[in-house]
C-alpha positions in Angstrom: 83.9 69.0 85.3 85.2 66.7 87.7 88.9 67.2 86.5 88.4 71.2 86.4 87.0 71.0 90.0 90.0 69.0 91.1 92.3 71.6 89.4 90.5 74.4 91.1 90.5 72.9 94.2 94.0 72.2 93.9 95.1 76.0 93.2 92.5 76.9 95.9 94.3 74.8 98.5 97.8 76.4 97.4 96.8 80.2 97.1 95.1 80.0 100.9 97.6 77.5 102.1 100.6 78.7 104.6 102.4 80.9 102.1 99.3 83.3 101.6 98.4 83.2 105.3 101.9 84.1 106.4 101.9 87.0 103.6 98.9 88.2 104.9 99.8 88.1 108.6 103.3 89.1 107.9 102.3 92.0 106.2 100.0 93.1 109.2 102.8 92.9 111.6 105.2 94.8 109.4 102.5 97.8 109.3 101.8 97.1 113.2 105.5 97.7 113.7 106.3 100.3 111.2 103.5 102.2 112.8 104.6 101.5 116.3 101.3 99.6 117.2 99.5 102.7 116.8 96.3 101.0 115.3 96.0 99.2 118.8 97.2 102.2 120.7 94.7 104.5 119.3 91.3 102.5 119.4 89.9 105.1 121.8 90.5 107.5 119.4 89.2 105.6 116.4 86.1 105.0 118.3 85.6 109.1 118.9 86.4 109.6 115.1 83.7 106.8 114.1 81.2 108.6 116.3 81.9 111.8 114.9 81.7 110.6 111.5 78.1 110.5 111.6 77.9 114.1 110.8 80.7 114.8 107.8 82.8 117.7 108.1 81.7 120.6 106.0 83.2 121.0 102.5 85.0 117.5 102.9 85.2 115.5 99.3 83.1 112.6 99.1 79.5 111.1 98.3 78.4 109.7 101.9 79.4 110.3 105.4 82.0 108.6 106.7 79.7 106.7 109.2 77.5 105.5 106.1 81.1 104.6 104.3 82.0 102.3 107.4 78.5 100.6 107.2 78.6 100.0 103.8 82.2 98.2 104.4 80.6 96.3 107.3 77.8 95.2 105.0 80.2 93.4 102.9 82.1 91.8 105.6 79.6 90.9 108.4 78.2 88.1 106.7 78.0 84.4 106.5 81.7 84.4 107.6 80.9 85.6 110.9 78.2 82.4 111.4 79.3 79.6 109.2 82.9 80.7 108.9 83.7 80.7 112.5 81.7 77.3 113.1 83.9 75.7 110.4 87.1 77.2 112.0 86.0 75.7 115.5 84.7 72.4 114.1 87.7 71.4 112.3 90.6 73.4 114.4 89.0 73.1 117.8 88.4 76.2 120.4 92.2 77.5 119.6 91.1 78.4 116.2 89.2 81.5 118.0 92.3 82.8 119.3 94.2 82.7 116.1 91.4 84.5 114.6 91.9 87.5 117.5 95.5 87.5 116.3 94.4 88.0 112.8 92.2 91.0 113.5 94.9 92.4 115.6 97.4 92.6 113.0 94.6 93.0 110.5 93.7 96.2 112.0 96.7 97.7 110.8 96.4 96.0 107.4 92.7 97.5 107.1 93.8 101.0 108.4 96.9 101.3 106.0 94.5 99.8 102.9 92.1 102.5 103.5 94.1 105.3 104.3 96.1 104.8 100.8 92.5 104.3 98.9 91.5 107.8 100.1 94.8 109.5 99.9 95.2 108.4 96.3 91.4 108.5 95.3 90.3 110.4 92.3 87.3 111.9 91.2 85.6 110.1 88.2 83.9 111.0 85.3 80.4 111.7 87.1 82.2 113.7 89.7 82.3 111.2 92.2 84.8 110.2 94.6 86.5 106.9 94.0 89.4 105.0 95.5 90.7 101.4 96.3 93.8 99.3 95.6 93.6 100.0 91.9 94.0 103.7 92.4 96.4 103.2 94.9 98.8 101.3 92.9 98.2 103.6 89.8 98.8 106.7 91.5 101.4 105.8 94.5 103.7 103.5 92.6 103.1 104.7 89.1 102.8 103.9 85.5 105.1 100.8 85.7 102.6 99.2 88.3 99.4 99.7 86.2 99.1 96.1 85.3 98.9 95.1 89.1 96.2 97.7 89.5 94.4 96.3 86.6 94.7 92.8 88.0 93.2 93.7 91.2 90.2 95.2 89.4 89.9 92.2 87.3 89.8 89.6 90.0 87.6 91.9 92.2 85.2 92.4 89.5 84.8 88.7 88.7 85.0 87.3 92.3 82.2 89.6 93.4 79.7 87.8 91.3 80.3 84.7 93.1 81.3 85.2 96.7 79.6 88.6 96.9 76.5 87.9 95.0 75.3 84.2 93.9 76.7 82.4 97.0 74.7 85.0 99.3 71.6 84.7 97.6 71.8 80.9 97.3 72.5 81.0 101.5 69.4 83.0 101.8 67.3 80.8 99.6 68.4 77.8 101.4 67.9 79.4 104.7 64.3 80.4 103.8 63.2 77.2 102.2 64.6 74.8 105.2 63.3 77.1 108.0 60.3 78.7 106.6 59.3 76.7 103.6 59.7 79.6 101.3 60.3 78.5 97.7 64.1 79.4 96.3 62.2 81.0 93.2 60.2 83.2 95.7 63.1 84.2 97.5 65.2 84.7 94.7 62.6 87.0 93.2 62.1 89.5 96.3 65.7 89.6 96.6 66.4 90.5 92.9 63.4 93.4 93.3 65.0 94.5 96.5 68.6 94.5 95.5 67.8 96.4 92.1 65.8 99.0 94.0 68.7 99.8 96.2 71.3 99.5 93.3 69.9 101.7 91.0 70.1 104.4 93.4 73.9 104.2 93.6 76.3 104.2 96.5 74.0 107.2 98.4 71.0 104.9 98.6 73.6 101.6 99.4 74.9 103.8 102.1 71.6 104.9 103.4 70.4 101.0 103.7 73.7 100.1 105.2 73.7 102.1 108.1 70.1 101.4 109.0 70.6 97.6 108.4 73.9 97.0 109.7 73.8 98.3 113.0 70.5 96.7 113.6 71.7 93.3 112.6 74.9 93.9 114.7 73.5 95.1 117.7 70.8 92.5 117.4 73.3 89.5 117.1 75.2 90.4 120.0 72.3 90.8 122.4 71.0 87.4 121.7 74.6 86.3 121.9 75.1 87.9 125.3 71.6 86.4 126.4 72.9 82.7 125.6 76.3 83.6 127.5 74.0 84.8 130.1 72.4 81.5 130.6 75.7 80.0 130.5 77.9 82.1 132.5 79.4 79.3 134.6 80.9 78.0 131.3 82.5 81.0 130.3 85.7 81.0 132.4 86.0 77.1 130.8 85.4 78.5 127.3 88.3 80.9 127.5 90.6 78.1 128.9 89.9 76.0 126.0 90.5 78.7 123.6 94.0 79.6 125.1 95.1 76.0 125.9 94.0 74.4 122.5 95.6 77.3 120.7 98.9 76.1 121.5 98.2 72.1 122.2 96.3 69.7 120.1 92.8 69.4 120.8 91.7 65.7 121.6 88.7 64.1 120.0 85.5 64.7 121.8 82.1 63.7 121.0 81.7 64.0 117.1 84.8 65.9 117.1 87.8 64.1 115.5 90.6 66.2 117.1 93.1 68.6 115.8 96.7 69.5 115.9 97.7 73.3 116.6 98.7 73.9 113.0 95.1 72.9 111.9 93.8 75.6 114.7 96.3 78.2 113.4 95.4 77.5 109.8 91.5 77.6 110.0 91.5 80.5 112.3 93.7 82.5 110.3 91.6 81.6 107.1 88.4 82.0 108.2 89.1 85.3 110.2 90.5 86.8 106.9 87.6 85.6 105.2 85.3 87.2 107.6 87.0 90.6 107.9 88.7 90.8 104.7 91.9 92.2 106.1 94.3 92.0 103.4 91.8 92.0 100.2 91.6 95.6 100.0 87.9 96.0 99.6 86.9 98.3 102.3 89.3 101.1 101.0 86.7 101.2 98.0 83.7 101.9 100.3 85.6 104.3 102.5 87.1 106.3 99.2 83.3 107.6 99.0 83.1 108.8 102.6 83.2 112.8 103.1 86.6 112.8 104.8 88.8 115.5 106.5 92.0 113.5 106.1 93.0 110.3 104.8 94.4 109.0 108.3 91.1 109.7 109.8 89.4 107.4 107.2 92.1 104.7 107.9 91.1 105.1 111.7 87.3 104.4 111.1 88.1 101.8 108.5 90.1 99.6 111.0 87.3 99.7 113.4 85.3 97.5 110.8 87.8 94.9 111.7 87.5 95.3 115.3 83.7 94.9 115.2 83.7 92.1 112.7 86.1 89.7 114.3 86.8 90.9 118.2 83.0 91.5 118.7 80.7 89.6 116.1 83.0 86.6 115.7 83.7 86.2 119.0 79.9 86.2 120.2 79.6 83.2 117.7 82.5 81.4 118.8 81.8 81.7 122.5 78.3 80.7 122.0 79.6 77.2 120.1 81.8 76.6 122.9 79.9 77.0 126.0 76.6 75.3 124.7 79.1 72.3 123.9 77.8 72.5 120.3 81.5 72.5 118.8 82.4 69.1 119.4 79.2 67.9 118.0 80.8 67.0 114.5 78.6 69.5 112.8 80.0 72.1 110.6 78.9 75.7 109.1 75.8 77.2 109.6 74.1 74.1 111.0 76.5 73.9 114.0 75.9 77.7 114.7 71.8 77.0 114.3 72.5 74.1 116.9 74.3 76.0 119.4 71.4 78.9 119.5 68.7 76.3 119.5 70.3 74.3 122.4 70.4 77.5 124.5 67.2 79.0 123.4 64.6 76.1 122.4 62.1 77.4 119.7 63.5 80.8 118.9 67.4 80.1 118.4 67.2 78.2 115.3 64.8 80.7 113.8 66.7 83.7 114.9 69.8 82.4 113.2 67.9 82.1 110.0 66.9 85.7 110.0 70.3 86.6 111.0 71.7 84.9 108.2 69.1 86.5 105.6 69.9 89.8 106.9 73.7 89.1 106.8 73.9 88.0 103.4 71.7 90.5 102.0 73.6 93.3 103.1 76.9 91.5 102.1 75.1 91.5 98.2 74.8 95.0 98.5 78.2 96.1 99.9 79.9 93.8 97.3 77.8 95.1 94.4 79.6 98.5 95.1 82.8 96.9 95.3 82.5 95.0 91.8 81.1 98.0 90.4 84.1 100.3 91.1 86.5 97.5 89.8 84.7 97.5 86.5 84.4 101.3 86.5 88.0 101.3 86.6 88.8 98.9 83.7 86.2 100.3 81.3 84.4 103.6 82.8 81.8 104.7 84.4 79.6 103.8 81.3 80.0 100.3 82.7 77.8 101.1 85.9 74.1 100.8 84.7 74.8 97.4 82.9 76.7 96.3 85.7 73.9 96.8 88.2 71.5 95.2 86.1 73.6 92.1 85.4 74.4 92.0 89.2 70.8 91.9 90.0 70.0 89.3 87.8 72.7 87.1 89.0 70.9 87.5 92.6 68.0 85.2 91.2 70.7 83.1 89.4 72.3 82.1 92.7 69.2 81.6 94.6 67.9 78.7 92.5 71.2 77.0 91.3 73.7 74.8 93.1 77.0 76.8 93.7 79.8 74.5 94.8 82.2 75.1 92.0 81.2 79.0 91.9 82.1 79.2 95.6 85.3 77.4 95.0 86.5 79.6 92.0 85.6 82.8 93.8 87.1 81.8 97.2 90.6 81.4 94.7 90.0 84.8 93.0 89.8 86.5 96.6 93.2 85.2 97.1 94.4 86.5 93.9 92.9 89.9 94.9 94.9 89.9 97.9 98.3 89.6 96.4 98.2 93.0 94.6 97.0 94.6 97.4 99.5 93.3 100.0 102.4 94.3 97.7 101.1 97.6 97.4 100.8 98.1 101.1 104.2 96.8 101.8 105.7 99.2 99.0 103.5 102.1 100.0 104.2 101.8 103.6 106.3 104.9 103.9 103.5 106.8 102.6 101.3 105.4 105.1 103.9 106.3 108.0 104.2 110.0 106.6 100.3 110.2 106.2 99.9 109.2 109.5 102.5 111.5 111.4 100.9 114.5 109.4 97.6 113.8 110.9 98.8 113.2 114.6 101.1 116.0 114.4 98.0 118.2 113.6 96.4 116.6 116.9 99.4 117.5 119.0 100.9 114.1 119.3 104.5 113.9 118.9 106.2 112.3 115.9 108.2 109.7 118.0 104.8 108.2 119.0 103.8 107.6 115.5 107.1 106.6 113.5 109.0 107.9 110.6 111.6 110.6 110.2 110.8 114.2 110.0 112.8 114.4 106.7 110.5 111.8 104.9 107.7 113.4 102.7 104.6 111.6 101.3 105.1 110.5 97.5 
């Protein structure tokens, strides 16, 4: 087992090393430039579209409202990465890692916009009459039969990875938190989670969307408000915190307290890697959820989808990072969720640690629901809709398995498969960039925006 772990670790270090990080950032930058920075220039438009998405357009194809689709995608992305991932990035890479997370989000908004747009543009109606989409459908319908193997590869990697990163790892985190913070046994936590997960999943995407659109805004707003309370208590430290972030993004971080020090490359690597882990821009998963939304236009879905990256990283992750820095906890030598818990408890004694424990439980549980839908659609793509009920039962059972077992190796394998998921998606984004540009032009021309502000030539047409 040790040899196998060493092999998988080596593979993981390679696939999440500089080449993958350059590929993900490079794809996002390429798309930003092709779209003339439209995802950044049209953030205001995106907010309005998100707000309007609470009431889906009459007659639009889809199963749930665009708002519920966004909340389902956020359910899967706003999770342990926003708490433990940010803490690990800053604990190893220093405060400058937060700056590189912001950069990842800014270019990742273009990536998320494109992958959601393509997912909706190339979506299909399955055997149950439901709208389905995602990178596998974009590859098959956009790139043609010769590329079907690439779409199947994405579905295989996503269908398997979900059981680890989106299921057992999450339930294990919940069980550990409930045990350490409230004395609840892992078996009890696991049984409750299993029953709750089964109840939601057996209702399909409509029930997942209904739960997500209630839980996700509650958990995001609650986390941000408590974080703002901490920042208010340490208001005098905020200017210095931003100074540390910008300085150490381009200069080595000296050793301090329990912090061993870090170079610029360490800040960049961990900031980018944890940013991607948190917002999933480049993995293609958000498109699977957004394809179920009732949408009037694929570009409109893209605008809604890219706000998931904005909310996840530029809002929620930023709150975590600032709390870690202003309280001074970042240099304590701790890592992961323990570090974030220490920061909140330092600022809010007797409340902070318990609040964070509840936040982890809610964040992780919604991730289980969001990833359940992703994995289901990956397996349905591979073997048909008949796989959906057996898959839901299996997924529900693995929640209990994850709660009561040790998962270091499972985490490692799932993290590696996540990188394998990213490759087919990124290839399709680059090859289908002309389609993204043309569909975007079509949408904004209907809104009265001149083509020169969107990009593309009038002679081009969508494939």
